[in-house]
N, C-alpha and C positions, 0 to 999 in steps of 0.2 A: 232491449233486443229488437233487431229489425224483423219485421213481419213480412213474409213473402206470400204471394198468392198468384197462381197461374190461372187466369180466367178460362173457363171452358169455351169451346168454339161458339156456342150459342149466346155467349155474353155479348153486349154491345161492342161493335168494331168501328174503328176509324177508317180503316182501309184494308185492302188485300194486296199483297205484293206478288208481282209476276216478274220473271226474268226472261226476256224475249229470246226466241231461238235465233241462232246464227246461221247464215246461208252456208258457211263453211264448217259448221259443227256436225255433231253426230246425226242430226236430222237432215243432212244434205240431200240424201236420196228422196226424202219426202218433204222437202222444205216448204213448197207452196201449200201443200195440204195441211201441214202442221201449223204454218203461220195463219192459215184460215181458221184453224182450231183455236189459236190464241186470240184472234180477233173476236170470235164468238164468245169466248170466256170473258174478255175485257169488256165488251159491250154489255153482256149480261150483268156483270158486277156493277157497272156504272148506273144501272137502273135503281140500285139500292144504296150505294155508298161509293167512296173514292176507290180508285185503283192506282196503285203505285207500281210503275213499270221501270225496270232496269233495262237499258237499251244501249247497244254499242255504237249506234250511228246517230243521225240527226234527229233529235226529239221532235222538232217541228214537223218533219216529214211523217213520222209515225202518228203524231197527234192529228194531222189532217186526214190520214187514212182512217183512223178510228172514228173521228167525227163523221166522216162520210158514211161509215158503216153503221152509224146510229149511236155511238157512244156519247154520253153526256159530257160536253167539253169542260164544265166546271169541276168535274170529278176525275179528271185525268191529271196524274202527277208523274211526269216522265223524267228520268235522270239518265244522263249519258255516262255510262260506266261499262267497263269490259267484264266479261264473265266467261267461264268455260262452258256452262251448260244451263239448262232451264229449270232445274229442280229446286225451286225457291223454298219448298217445304223443308228442305234439308240444309240449304246454305243460308237461309234467312234467319233473322233474329227470333228467338223465343222470348216473347215479351211478358214479363211478370209485373205485378204491382208490388212495389217495395214500400212499405208503410203508406200504401195508398197511391203512390206515384209510379207511372210507367218506368220500367227499366228494361233495356234490351240486353238479353243474355246472348253473348257471342261465343258459342261453343266451337270447338275444332270440327271442321268438316274435312274428312280425309278420303272422300270419294268412295264411301261405303267399304272401308277397310282396305284402301289402296288399290281398288279395282280400276279407278279412272283418275285422270289428272284433275285436281281441284284447287290448284294454287291461286287462281283468281277468285274462285267462288268463296273460298274460306276467308278472303279479305273483304268481301262485299259489305258486310255490316259496318265495319270500321270506316271503310271508304265512303259509304253513304253518310255517315256522321260528319266526315270532313266536308262533304258537299252540302251539308245543311239539310239533308233529307229527314233527319231525326231531330226532334227537340228534346227528347228524353235521352238520358245518359246511356252509355254502352259499357257493359261489364264483360271483359274478355276472360274466358276460363280455359285452363289447360285440361280439357276433358272432351273426349270425342262423343258427340251426340248429334243425331238428326231429328228434326221435328216430326218426321214421319214415324219415328220409333216410339212415340209416347202418346197416350190419350189421358185426359183428366176429366173428372166429373164435376169439378168445382166445389166438391164437398169433402176434400181430403183424400181422394183415392186416385191413384195413377195406374193405368193398365199398360202392359208392355209384353214383349216376348223374350224368352230366354235366348233364342237363336240370334237375335240382333244385339241386345245390350250386353250379353255375355260372350259375344264373339271375340276370339283372341286378337283380332285385327282392330279392335276398338280401344279398349283400355286394359291391356293384358296384365298390367301390374296390380290391378285392383280385383279384389274378391267380389262375389255377389253382394255380401253385406256392405262392403265399402261403396259399391256402385249405388246400392239402395240408399245409403246415407247421403250421397251427393244429390240424388233425386229429391229426397225429403228436404234437404237444406235449401237447395236452389229454387224449388217450386212450392215449398210450403205444404207439401202433402204429408199425410200421416201414415199411409200404408201403400204398398205396391202389390198389385195382382200380376202374377207372372203366368203367361201362357207357354206351355211346352210344345203345343201343336198348332198347326195352321200355317199353310204356305201355299202360294200360287206358283205354278211352274212358270219359269221365265223371270221371276222376281230376282233381281240381283242386289237387293238391299239386305239380304240375310233375314228376311221376315219382318218387314215393317208392320206394325200393328194397324196402320191406317189403310192397309189393303185387305184386312180380314175382319176386324172387329172395332166398332166405333160407339162411343157414348153418344146417345141422342138427348138424354137428360140424365139426372143423377140415378135414375132407376131403370133406364132402358138402354140396351145394347143391341144395335143392328149388326149382324155378322154375315160373312160369306158362307153360304151353305152349298151343299151338293147332294142332289137326290139320285143321281145316276150312278148306280153301283159299278158300272163299267168304266166310269171316268177315273183316271189315275188320282184325282183329288179326293175321291170319296172317303177313303179310310181316314186320312189325316184331318179333313175338315169335320168328319163325324166325331173324331176324338176331341177336336177343339170345341165343338158344340157341347160335348159332355163336360168339358172343363168349365165352360161358361155357365152351364146349368148348375154346377157345384159352387160357383162363387156366390157370395152374399153381399148385400149392401151393408153399410155401416150399422144399420138398425137390425140386421140379421135376416132381412127378407131376401128371397131369390130375386134376381133381376128379371125384368120383362124382356124376353129375348125375341128379336125380330129376324127370322132367317130371310136372307136375300137369295134369289135364284142365281145360279151360275150361268153366265152366257156360254153359248156353244164355243168350241175351241176355235181360236184365231191363231194363225201361224205367220211368221215372217217369211221373207223370200228364201231363207235357208232352212225352212221347215221347223224352226224352233217355236214352241208354243209360247204365246204372249200372255202376260198376267192380267187378263181382262177380268174385271169384277165390278160390282156395284157399291161395295163398301167404301170406295175411294171418293165419296161425295164431299162437297164443301158447304158448310153452313154459313149463310150471310145474315145481315140484320133482318131482312124480310123474306128470305128465300133459301132454298137448298138447291145447289147445282149438282146434278147427278150425271156421271159419265154413261153414255149409251154407245152401242156398238152395231146398230143396224141388225139387232138380233130379236128373235121372238120373245125373249125374256125381258126386253127393255121395259115394256109397259107394265108387266106384273111387278117389276122392281120399283118403278116409279109409284105405282099404286100403293105398295106396302109402305114406302116412305111418306107418301101423302097421309096415310093413316097415322103415322107417328108425328109428323110435323104439321099438325092441323092449322097452326097459326102462321105458317110460311108457305110461299108459293114454291112448289117443287118443279124444277125445270130440267129437262134432259139436254145434255150437250154431247153431240156426236164426237167421240174421242178415238175413232178408229185410226186416225193419223198419229195421235199422241201415243197410243199404246205400242207403236212400232219401235219405240226406244224403251219399252219395258216399264213404263209408268203411266199414270193416268191423271185425272183432274185434280184431286187433292194434292198429289205429288208436286204439281207445278205452281201451287198457291201457298201463301203464308199470310194468315190474318194478323193484323196489328190491332190489339184491343183498344177501345176508347178509354181515355182517362176518366175517372169518376168526376162527377160535377164538382167544380171548384179546384180540380187538380190539373196539372199539365206535365 
């Protein structure tokens, strides 16, 4: 029987994938600012490992710009390929180890339940294989799933939300038990923890777990908290915190819970509150990149994560431009795990 294992984000990585913004895309009104945001993310990643970039224009031009901005040239892997949008966490491959060898799982990406056009994005993983970007095989599945919708601890547990994975716009023909069976089969996990609560206003993913609660190791969960009882998030995030407190590790112990402060309200030009939060961080081989928002809570959030990730450099990345399209730092990145020694 084939053995599957989905490495947690803190496991060794070979690269992080980005899909570059388009000047004529959803970020058009904020394109210069959001491209600057992407440059900062790419440069920071190359301090520690390779960055894989999907780009619709001339790769040489982007490479020159990134090198001038301080990116490590040997760690840039840029592929010319078209895309709809930037959300690599959701249209990128979810890479498992199958009998110890990397396998890219290519799930259906339907624009978060048909909200947005994703006809190019859902083809990216297979097209990148055709371009030679992947040496590992690709397995295409007839199952709707986004990488932002799941978290794993590397020890047999997967964390997710009912609102997202049970949404009728994802896999309506499947029951909760059937969806859980797919998760266990494809990712090699033994149990699924389901959150009923937890949502950030402005989030259009139907409640991705990576905006609200994240495994930092097999015993620690950092989560988005809210201490302001006048904030509309307060009741729901408090209910989520209670759910997390009731969860147990596989050995029966309560999780070490790390509450992250909620930044002050940020609104778009139309007055819609944007889903700014600190749980949307990215773990790299030697660092943790954390979204910041020019807010008084930025430094306290970074300090709490420094206490958790003592062996990694915790780096703030200003994501005020990125949040304008209702996502943040983790949402635009997808890590590619490293193959174990002697495997490829």
